[in-house]
C-alpha positions in Angstrom: 0.0 0.0 0.0 1.5 3.3 -1.0 4.3 1.8 -3.1 4.3 0.8 -6.8 7.1 -1.4 -7.9 6.5 -1.3 -11.6 5.8 -4.7 -13.3 6.3 -4.3 -17.0 4.6 -6.3 -19.7 5.6 -10.0 -20.3 5.9 -10.6 -16.6 9.3 -9.1 -16.6 10.4 -11.6 -14.7 12.3 -11.7 -12.0 14.9 -14.0 -13.1 14.7 -17.5 -11.6 17.8 -17.6 -9.5 18.1 -21.4 -9.6 16.3 -22.4 -12.7 19.3 -24.0 -14.3 20.2 -27.5 -15.2 23.3 -29.6 -15.2 24.8 -32.2 -17.5 27.4 -34.9 -16.9 30.8 -33.5 -17.8 32.5 -36.9 -17.8 35.8 -36.9 -16.0 36.2 -34.0 -13.6 38.0 -31.0 -15.0 41.6 -30.6 -13.9 41.9 -27.5 -11.7 44.8 -26.0 -9.7 45.0 -27.6 -6.3 43.1 -25.2 -4.1 44.0 -24.2 -0.6 41.4 -24.6 2.2 39.6 -21.6 0.8 36.7 -19.8 2.4 34.1 -21.6 4.4 31.5 -23.3 2.2 28.1 -21.6 2.2 25.5 -24.3 2.5 23.1 -24.7 -0.4 20.2 -24.8 2.1 21.1 -21.4 3.4 21.0 -19.9 -0.1 18.2 -21.9 -1.7 16.1 -23.4 1.0 13.0 -21.7 2.2 13.6 -18.3 3.7 12.9 -18.3 7.5 10.5 -15.3 7.0 9.8 -13.1 4.1 7.1 -11.1 2.2 6.0 -8.9 5.1 3.0 -6.7 4.6 1.4 -4.2 7.1 -2.3 -4.2 7.7 -4.0 -1.0 6.6 -4.4 0.0 10.3 -0.7 -0.7 10.8 -1.2 -2.8 13.9 -0.4 -6.2 12.4 2.1 -7.7 10.0 1.5 -10.7 7.8 4.4 -12.6 6.3 5.3 -16.0 4.7 7.2 -18.7 6.5 7.3 -22.5 6.5 4.8 -24.6 8.5 5.6 -28.3 8.5 7.9 -27.7 5.5 5.3 -25.8 3.4 5.1 -22.0 2.9 2.2 -20.6 4.8 0.8 -17.3 5.9 1.7 -16.0 9.4 0.6 -12.9 11.4 2.1 -11.0 14.3 1.0 -7.9 16.2 3.2 -4.9 16.2 2.8 -4.8 20.0 3.9 -8.4 20.4 6.6 -9.0 17.9 7.7 -12.4 19.3 4.2 -14.0 19.1 3.8 -14.9 15.5 1.1 -17.5 14.6 0.2 -19.3 11.4 -3.2 -18.6 9.9 -3.1 -21.0 6.9 -2.2 -24.6 6.8 -1.6 -25.5 3.1 0.0 -28.9 2.7 0.7 -28.9 -1.1 2.5 -26.2 -3.0 2.3 -23.4 -0.4 1.2 -19.8 -0.4 3.0 -17.6 -2.9 1.2 -14.3 -2.7 -1.2 -12.5 -0.5 -2.8 -9.1 0.4 -4.6 -7.6 3.4 -8.3 -7.0 3.0 -9.4 -3.4 3.5 -10.9 -4.3 6.9 -7.4 -5.1 8.4 -9.0 -8.3 9.6 -9.0 -10.5 6.5 -6.1 -11.9 4.5 -6.5 -12.8 0.8 -4.2 -15.3 -0.7 -3.7 -17.3 -3.9 -2.9 -20.9 -4.4 -1.8 -22.6 -7.6 -2.3 -26.1 -6.5 -1.7 -27.7 -9.9 1.2 -25.6 -11.0 -0.6 -24.6 -14.2 -1.0 -20.9 -13.5 -4.6 -21.1 -12.4 -4.5 -19.4 -9.1 -7.5 -19.8 -6.8 -8.3 -16.9 -4.4 -9.0 -17.7 -0.7 -9.9 -15.5 2.4 -8.9 -16.2 6.0 -9.3 -14.3 9.2 -6.1 -12.7 10.5 -7.0 -14.3 13.8 -6.9 -17.8 12.2 -9.8 -20.2 11.4 -11.1 -22.0 8.3 -10.0 -20.5 5.0 -12.8 -19.8 2.4 -12.5 -20.2 -1.3 -13.6 -17.0 -3.1 -13.1 -18.3 -6.6 -13.6 -21.7 -8.3 -10.7 -24.1 -8.8 -9.4 -24.4 -12.4 -9.7 -20.7 -13.1 -7.1 -17.9 -12.7 -8.0 -15.1 -10.3 -5.8 -12.0 -9.8 -6.4 -9.1 -7.4 -6.9 -5.8 -9.1 -8.3 -3.5 -6.4 -8.4 -3.4 -2.6 -9.8 -0.1 -1.2 -10.7 1.4 2.2 -13.7 2.9 0.4 -14.9 -0.6 -0.4 -14.3 -2.4 2.9 -16.6 -5.4 2.2 -15.2 -6.4 -1.2 -12.2 -7.0 -3.5 -12.1 -6.5 -7.2 -10.4 -9.3 -9.3 -10.0 -10.6 -12.8 -11.4 -14.1 -13.3 -11.1 -16.2 -16.4 -13.8 -18.7 -15.5 -16.1 -17.8 -18.4 -13.3 -17.3 -21.0 -9.8 -18.6 -20.3 -8.2 -16.0 -22.7 -10.2 -12.9 -21.8 -10.9 -12.6 -18.0 -13.8 -10.6 -16.7 -13.5 -7.9 -14.0 -15.4 -9.2 -11.0 -16.2 -7.8 -7.5 -16.2 -10.4 -4.7 -18.1 -9.9 -1.5 -15.6 -10.9 1.3 -18.3 -12.0 3.7 -20.5 -14.1 1.4 -18.2 -14.9 -1.5 -20.8 -13.7 -4.0 -19.4 -12.4 -7.2 -20.7 -9.6 -9.4 -19.3 -8.9 -12.9 -18.1 -5.3 -13.2 -17.0 -5.6 -16.8 -17.7 -8.5 -19.0 -14.7 -9.0 -21.3 -15.2 -10.0 -24.9 -13.1 -10.4 -27.9 -14.2 -10.6 -31.5 -13.2 -9.5 -35.0 -15.2 -6.3 -34.4 -14.4 -5.6 -30.8 -11.0 -6.1 -29.2 -11.0 -7.5 -25.6 -9.3 -5.7 -22.7 -5.9 -7.0 -21.5 -5.8 -4.8 -18.4 -8.2 -2.9 -16.1 -7.3 0.1 -13.8 -9.4 1.2 -10.9 -9.5 4.4 -8.9 -9.2 4.8 -5.1 -12.9 4.1 -4.7 -12.5 0.7 -6.5 -14.4 2.0 -9.5 -13.3 0.9 -13.0 -11.8 3.9 -14.8 -9.4 2.6 -17.5 -9.3 -0.3 -19.8 -6.2 -1.2 -22.0 -6.5 -3.1 -25.3 -3.5 -4.6 -27.0 -4.0 -4.4 -30.7 -2.8 -6.7 -33.5 0.0 -4.3 -34.4 1.4 -4.4 -30.8 0.2 -0.9 -29.8 -2.1 -0.4 -26.8 -5.3 1.7 -26.8 -6.1 3.3 -23.5 -9.9 3.7 -22.9 -11.6 5.8 -20.3 -14.9 4.6 -18.7 -17.6 7.1 -17.9 -19.9 6.9 -15.0 -22.7 5.5 -17.2 -20.4 2.6 -18.3 -19.6 3.9 -21.7 -16.1 3.8 -23.1 -14.1 6.4 -25.0 -10.5 6.1 -26.4 -8.2 8.4 -24.4 -4.9 7.8 -26.3 -2.7 5.2 -27.8 0.7 3.8 -26.7 2.8 2.8 -29.7 4.1 -0.8 -30.0 7.7 0.4 -29.3 6.6 1.9 -26.0 4.0 -0.5 -24.9 6.3 -2.7 -22.6 7.5 0.4 -20.8 4.3 2.4 -20.5 1.5 1.7 -18.1 -0.9 3.5 -15.7 -0.2 3.2 -12.0 -2.9 4.8 -9.9 -5.5 7.5 -9.8 -5.2 10.6 -7.6 -7.6 11.0 -4.8 -9.9 13.4 -6.7 -10.1 11.0 -9.6 -9.4 13.7 -12.1 -5.9 12.4 -13.1 -3.8 9.3 -12.9 -0.1 8.5 -12.7 1.6 6.5 -15.3 5.1 5.5 -16.4 5.4 6.4 -20.1 8.1 6.4 -22.7 5.9 7.6 -25.6 7.9 10.2 -27.6 11.1 9.7 -25.7 13.6 6.9 -25.0 13.4 6.6 -21.2 10.2 5.8 -19.4 9.3 8.8 -17.1 6.8 9.4 -14.3 3.7 11.2 -15.7 0.5 12.7 -14.5 -2.3 12.3 -17.0 -5.6 14.2 -17.2 -8.3 11.5 -17.1 -10.6 13.5 -19.3 -8.3 14.9 -22.0 -5.2 12.6 -21.8 -2.9 15.6 -21.4 0.4 14.5 -19.8 2.8 16.3 -17.5 6.3 14.9 -16.6 6.9 14.6 -12.9 10.2 12.7 -12.7 12.8 11.2 -15.0 16.3 9.8 -15.3 18.7 10.4 -18.1 20.1 6.9 -18.1 17.3 4.5 -17.0 13.6 4.0 -16.9 11.6 4.9 -13.8 11.3 1.6 -11.9 9.6 2.3 -8.6 7.4 5.1 -7.1 6.4 6.1 -3.6 2.7 7.1 -3.3 1.0 8.8 -0.4 -1.4 6.1 1.0 -4.1 8.8 1.6 -4.0 10.6 -1.7 -1.8 8.6 -4.1 0.3 11.8 -4.6 3.8 10.8 -5.8 6.5 11.4 -3.2 9.7 9.8 -4.7 10.8 7.7 -7.6 13.6 5.3 -8.4 15.6 4.5 -11.6 18.0 1.7 -11.9 21.0 2.0 -14.3 24.0 0.4 -12.6 22.1 0.3 -9.3 18.9 1.8 -7.9 18.8 5.5 -7.1 16.0 7.3 -5.3 14.9 10.9 -6.0 12.5 12.8 -3.8 9.6 14.9 -5.2 8.9 16.6 -1.8 10.7 17.4 1.4 9.3 14.8 3.7 10.3 12.0 1.2 13.8 13.5 1.0 14.1 13.2 4.8 13.0 9.6 4.6 15.5 8.8 1.9 18.3 10.4 3.9 17.3 8.7 7.1 17.2 5.2 5.5 20.4 5.8 3.6 22.1 6.6 6.9 20.6 3.8 8.9 21.0 0.9 6.4 24.1 -0.8 4.9 22.5 -2.2 1.8 20.1 -0.7 -0.7 16.4 -0.4 0.3 12.9 -0.5 -1.0 9.6 0.1 0.6 7.3 -3.0 0.5 4.3 -1.8 2.5 2.8 1.3 4.2 0.0 1.7 6.7 -3.0 3.8 5.7 -2.0 6.6 8.0 1.6 6.4 6.7 2.9 6.1 10.3 4.6 2.8 9.7 6.4 1.3 6.7 7.9 -2.1 5.9 11.4 -1.6 4.5 13.5 -4.3 2.8 17.3 -4.0 2.9 19.7 -6.0 0.8 23.1 -5.7 -0.9 25.7 -8.0 -2.5 27.2 -8.7 0.9 24.1 -7.8 2.9 21.6 -10.7 3.0 18.0 -9.6 2.8 16.5 -8.1 6.0 13.1 -6.7 6.8 12.7 -3.6 9.0 9.8 -1.8 10.6 10.1 1.9 10.0 8.1 4.1 12.5 7.8 7.6 11.2 4.8 8.8 13.3 7.1 11.3 14.9 9.0 13.1 12.0 11.5 14.5 14.5 12.2 11.0 16.0 12.1 8.5 13.2 12.8 4.9 14.3 14.0 1.8 12.4 13.8 -1.6 14.0 14.8 -5.0 12.6 11.8 -7.3 12.1 13.7 -10.4 10.8 16.5 -11.7 8.7 15.3 -13.7 5.8 18.2 -16.1 5.8 20.0 -15.9 9.2 22.6 -18.5 8.1 24.1 -16.0 5.7 24.8 -13.3 8.2 28.3 -14.5 8.9 28.9 -16.1 5.5 31.9 -15.1 3.3 29.8 -13.1 0.8 31.5 -11.4 -2.1 31.1 -7.9 -3.5 29.4 -7.5 -6.9 30.8 -5.1 -9.5 28.6 -3.2 -12.1 30.4 -3.2 -15.5 29.5 -1.5 -18.8 30.5 -3.7 -21.7 30.4 -2.5 -25.3 28.7 -4.8 -27.8 30.1 -5.1 -31.3 27.5 -2.6 -32.7 28.2 0.0 -29.9 25.3 -0.8 -27.5 26.3 -0.6 -23.8 25.5 -3.8 -21.9 25.1 -3.2 -18.2 26.5 -6.3 -16.5 27.4 -7.6 -13.0 30.5 -9.5 -12.0 31.2 -11.4 -8.8 34.7 -13.0 -8.2 35.8 -15.9 -6.1 37.1 -15.2 -2.6 40.8 -14.3 -2.7 41.0 -13.9 -6.4 41.2 -10.1 -6.3 44.1 -9.3 -4.0 44.5 -5.7 -5.0 40.8 -4.8 -4.9 40.5 -3.6 -8.5 37.5 -5.8 -9.3 39.6 -8.0 -11.5 41.2 -11.4 -10.6 44.9 -11.7 -10.4 44.7 -14.6 -12.7 41.9 -15.7 -15.1 39.2 -17.8 -13.4 36.7 -20.5 -14.5 33.6 -18.5 -15.3 29.8 -19.2 -15.3 27.7 -17.0 -17.5 24.1 -16.5 -16.3 21.7 -15.1 -18.9 18.5 -14.0 -17.3 15.0 -15.2 -18.0 12.4 -13.1 -19.9 14.1 -11.9 -22.0 12.0 -8.8 -21.1 13.5 -8.6 -17.6 16.8 -7.5 -16.2 19.6 -8.3 -13.8 20.2 -5.9 -11.0 22.8 -5.0 -8.4 22.2 -6.5 -5.0 22.2 -9.8 -3.2 22.1 -12.6 -5.7 22.1 -16.2 -4.4 23.4 -17.7 -7.6 26.3 -15.2 -7.7 27.3 -15.9 -4.1 27.0 -19.6 -4.4 29.1 -20.0 -7.5 31.7 -17.5 -6.4 32.0 -19.4 -3.1 32.6 -22.6 -5.1 35.5 -21.0 -7.0 33.9 -19.4 -10.2 33.8 -15.9 -11.5 30.1 -15.2 -12.3 28.9 -12.8 -15.0 25.3 -11.6 -15.6 24.6 -9.5 -18.7 21.7 -7.3 -19.6 21.6 -8.1 -23.2 19.5 -6.1 -25.7 15.8 -6.7 -25.1 16.3 -6.3 -21.3 13.9 -3.9 -19.5 15.0 -0.8 -17.7 17.4 0.8 -20.2 15.0 2.7 -22.5 12.9 2.0 -25.5 15.7 1.7 -28.1 17.6 -0.9 -26.1 14.4 -2.9 -25.4 13.3 -2.9 -29.1 16.8 -3.8 -30.3 16.0 -7.3 -29.0 12.9 -7.8 -31.1 13.1 -11.0 -33.1 16.7 -11.4 -32.0 16.4 -14.6 -30.0 19.5 -16.6 -31.0 20.7 -13.6 -33.1 22.0 -10.3 -31.7 21.0 -11.2 -28.2 23.2 -14.2 -28.4 26.0 -12.0 -29.9 25.7 -9.8 -26.8 26.4 -12.8 -24.6 29.4 -13.7 -26.8 30.7 -10.1 -26.7 30.5 -10.1 -22.9 32.4 -13.4 -22.7 35.1 -11.9 -25.0 35.4 -8.9 -22.7 35.9 -11.3 -19.8 38.6 -13.2 -21.7 40.3 -10.0 -22.9 40.4 -8.6 -19.4 41.8 -11.8 -17.9 38.7 -12.4 -15.9 37.8 -15.8 -17.5 39.8 -18.8 -18.7 38.8 -19.1 -22.3 38.6 -22.9 -22.1 36.7 -23.1 -18.8 33.4 -21.3 -19.3 29.9 -22.7 -18.6 26.5 -21.1 -19.4 23.6 -21.7 -17.1 20.0 -20.4 -17.3 16.3 -21.0 -17.1 13.4 -20.1 -19.3 14.9 -17.7 -21.9 18.2 -18.1 -20.1 17.9 -21.9 -20.7 17.2 -21.2 -24.3 20.3 -19.1 -24.5 22.3 -21.9 -22.9 21.1 -24.4 -25.5 21.7 -21.9 -28.2 25.3 -21.5 -26.9 25.9 -25.2 -27.4 24.1 -25.5 -30.7 25.2 -22.2 -32.5 28.7 -21.9 -31.1 29.5 -25.5 -30.0 33.2 -24.8 -29.1 32.6 -21.7 -27.0 31.4 -23.3 -23.8 32.9 -26.2 -21.9 29.3 -27.2 -20.8 25.8 -25.8 -20.4 22.8 -26.2 -18.1 19.3 -25.4 -19.1 16.1 -25.6 -17.1 12.7 -25.0 -18.7 14.3 -24.1 -22.0 12.0 -23.7 -25.1 13.7 -25.3 -28.1 11.1 -24.7 -30.8 10.4 -21.0 -31.2 7.5 -21.5 -33.6 5.7 -23.6 -31.0 6.6 -21.1 -28.3 5.1 -18.2 -30.2 1.9 -20.2 -30.9 1.7 -21.2 -27.2 1.6 -17.5 -26.1 -1.7 -16.4 -24.4 -4.2 -15.5 -27.1 -4.5 -11.9 -25.8 -0.8 -11.4 -26.3 0.0 -13.6 -29.3 0.2 -10.8 -31.8 2.8 -9.1 -29.6 4.8 -12.3 -29.5 4.7 -12.5 -33.3 6.3 -9.0 -33.3 8.8 -9.6 -30.4 9.8 -13.2 -31.1 8.8 -14.1 -34.7 5.8 -14.5 -36.9 4.7 -18.1 -37.6 2.0 -16.8 -40.0 4.5 -16.2 -42.8 6.9 -18.5 -44.6 9.7 -16.0 -43.9 8.8 -15.9 -40.2 8.7 -19.7 -39.9 12.1 -20.0 -41.6 13.7 -17.5 -39.3 12.3 -19.2 -36.2 13.4 -22.6 -37.4 16.9 -21.3 -38.0 17.1 -20.0 -34.4 15.5 -23.0 -32.7 17.9 -25.3 -30.9 15.6 -28.2 -31.7 16.8 -27.9 -35.3 20.5 -28.0 -34.4 20.6 -30.5 -31.6 23.1 -32.6 -33.6 25.6 -29.8 -33.2 25.8 -30.3 -29.4 29.1 -32.0 -28.5 29.8 -30.6 -25.1 28.2 -31.9 -21.8 24.7 -30.7 -21.1 22.2 -30.9 -18.3 18.6 -30.3 -19.2 15.9 -30.0 -16.5 12.1 -29.6 -16.9 9.1 -28.9 -14.7 6.5 -31.2 -16.2 3.8 -28.5 -15.8 5.7 -25.9 -17.7 3.7 -24.4 -20.6 6.6 -22.8 -22.4 8.9 -25.8 -22.5 7.4 -29.2 -23.3 8.2 -32.8 -22.6 8.4 -33.6 -26.3 11.1 -30.9 -26.8 13.0 -32.2 -23.8 12.8 -35.7 -25.1 14.0 -34.7 -28.5 17.2 -33.1 -27.1 17.8 -36.1 -24.8 17.3 -38.7 -27.5 19.7 -37.0 -29.9 22.5 -36.7 -27.3 21.8 -40.2 -26.0 22.2 -41.6 -29.5 25.5 -39.9 -30.0 26.9 -40.6 -26.5 27.2 -36.9 -25.6 27.6 -36.6 -21.8 24.1 -35.8 -20.5 22.1 -35.5 -17.3 18.3 -35.1 -17.8 15.9 -34.6 -14.9 12.2 -33.9 -14.8 10.2 -32.6 -11.8 6.6 -33.8 -12.2 5.0 -31.4 -9.8 6.8 -28.2 -10.9 6.2 -25.7 -13.6 8.4 -23.0 -15.1 9.9 -22.2 -11.6 10.4 -24.2 -8.5 7.8 -23.8 -5.8 8.8 -26.7 -3.5 12.0 -26.0 -1.7 12.8 -29.8 -1.6 12.9 -29.8 -5.4 14.9 -26.6 -5.6 17.6 -28.0 -3.2 17.7 -31.3 -5.2 18.3 -29.4 -8.4 21.0 -27.3 -6.8 22.8 -30.4 -5.7 22.7 -31.8 -9.3 23.9 -28.5 -10.8 26.7 -28.2 -8.3 28.0 -31.6 -9.0 27.8 -30.9 -12.7 29.7 -27.7 -12.6 32.3 -29.2 -10.3 32.9 -32.0 -12.8 33.0 -29.6 -15.7 34.9 -26.6 -14.3 36.7 -28.1 -11.3 35.1 -26.0 -8.5 34.3 -27.0 -5.0 31.4 -29.3 -4.3 29.3 -29.5 -1.1 28.4 -33.2 -0.4 24.9 -34.1 -1.5 23.9 -35.0 2.1 20.1 -34.7 2.5 19.6 -32.6 -0.6 17.3 -35.2 -2.2 15.1 -35.8 0.8 11.5 -35.0 0.0 12.2 -34.2 -3.6 10.0 -35.5 -6.5 12.1 -35.9 -9.6 12.9 -38.4 -12.3 16.4 -38.8 -13.7 16.4 -40.2 -17.2 20.1 -39.7 -18.0 23.3 -39.3 -16.0 22.1 -40.5 -12.6 25.4 -42.2 -11.8 27.1 -38.8 -12.1 25.6 -37.5 -8.9 25.7 -39.3 -5.6 22.2 -40.2 -4.5 20.6 -39.5 -7.9 20.4 -43.2 -8.8 17.4 -43.6 -6.5 15.4 -41.4 -8.9 16.7 -43.0 -12.1 14.3 -44.4 -14.7 15.6 -46.6 -17.5 14.9 -45.4 -21.1 15.1 -47.5 -24.2 18.4 -47.4 -26.0 18.3 -45.1 -29.0 19.6 -46.1 -32.5 23.2 -45.4 -33.1 22.5 -42.9 -35.9 21.9 -39.3 -35.2 18.3 -38.3 -34.7 18.3 -35.4 -37.2 20.5 -33.6 -39.6 21.7 -30.1 -38.9 19.8 -27.2 -40.5 21.8 -26.1 -43.6 23.1 -22.5 -43.5 24.3 -20.1 -46.1 27.8 -18.6 -46.1 26.5 -15.7 -44.0 25.3 -18.1 -41.4 21.6 -17.7 -42.2 19.5 -20.9 -41.8 18.0 -22.4 -44.9 14.5 -23.6 -44.1 13.5 -27.1 -45.2 10.3 -27.6 -47.2 7.3 -26.5 -45.3 5.8 -29.9 -45.4 8.8 -31.2 -43.4 7.9 -29.0 -40.4 5.6 -30.1 -37.6 4.8 -26.5 -36.7 1.5 -26.6 -38.5 0.3 -29.4 -36.2 0.9 -27.4 -33.0 -2.1 -26.5 -31.0 -2.3 -23.1 -29.3 -2.2 -23.2 -25.5 -4.2 -20.4 -24.0 
């Protein structure tokens, strides 16, 4: 409440810190004999369930809800500000755990979502903050998302619900006491009328704006009158659509705030007249998009904003906010963000973290502006407080065409004796392309960086073109460049690391998930000699199928951003950049992992890669997690995967390995290949039929310029793909 961390189009993803896979590297790589080295940071301390996290203040500011494990499953807990040591659980989920929640406007009800099947269909529940039986507010099998909670509507919550039409959810008000549902806006899509892809409410929980994503990728913003009629307010061009979105209405309802890059390169904070669409700039950064905004809980007036180029920087828009920024800067070691504010603005929840500052949650009492007080609520991962964490260095790397790639480097303990952020001798390096690709890597505490650096590797994260946060031109430079210039950016960053004696050229691994997993597979298929090994979790390998599997409401945008399967030229381009068409090029060790409920990566694609490598005796580990999707929700599975990945990288690059220990306890996985490469993994092995000795498929032919030559259209299975909405 009172803070808007901006979530850009395409889910901008917070990169999945551990969605990476591992493949058998055969004999362990020869590495220099290490000394005792720093203390090993336990995988469980980095990747196990946080002790407490996700704190939110009730509107009255008298209670705090947060997430913590109950009998090994993440559940919702509550404590009173006056009794900080007396936390109690209020939910008792026994399956996949609570992932997100919000306070009801009455400060007595908690609303939370469960995705029990891992298929993205989140069911909404309500439970008393005093405990008791939880009540389902929406049906199972449909996706519900909270849109509006307002003190002016204390008895209800407004949500989107796709029960009637899976692709075009309706806007619905739910009565918190009875669970009765009333349609506020019935959504519809046809050849004549485009459906809404987003709704915006005012402070009274009244529907005021509707956004429609058009076939050309632009977005029309419509204003809703009191009589329910709609009128087009303005359009957001395709190039600006991912960076431009309304945030909140002012208290008087006459204007609203939005982040907008229309007519400029960087997204700025705007005030927009709700009747005329006239815009006024309130805050901007010369180098980065506006990424976060503080709003007065009583009026939604903007108080401060942040932009993140190399690291996040706050700028105040009024004097009181400037005093808050200065106070928090002086009191905290790491960077900070505001996660929650009470309705009277007397109390805030503040999150602190930095590369060497594990995440902490603080209660900020500002009821007396002359005597502000900050108190520690809890440490998310207490086991890391004394761990040998390493600093992270922001770096600007120039791509071959002149674009600047903001990147982050973490070095192994003891490798940088003179403190110049460069190792004294080149190190084995792990490249971590982020998911998305419309997301970004940031400066701060990063579990993957700390883990890998602790094991003896330099770690490099690169914001390749297409990443969010660096302006319209940089974002759109990644359009239809999966496997193209995006992959070249990763190559250019690696060359920088080699040229600057950061990386050993023959000891580089690439590890990623989602899009990062795709980039890892592309690395082994397009440049098979560049990496010593690769690990990919949830990696789409067939770009045509991926585009067709995009949600119906956003499929036209995917055609523009990824590639267009509706034309022969588009299908050819996508085939040429699909790892599935070049699996026979893989010669280096690979681990592939998959959540069986993942919609973007499929079992058939996974099997195709495994079958090809199996038939050619390429070192391979392949593992499937039956109850996971695109990201890990069960900590037991996450820890099991970390153990496999660590063994894989140790065998491949020669780093340190923590014994497997109890990492596989409680995990649900199947190992199809390479189970003997990881101690304890044999228990999960499943025998597969031996493949024929011949290669499964021939490589895609290419021209002298490296452009793929598409096979005859009747040789492609793309036409048989069924859209997944």
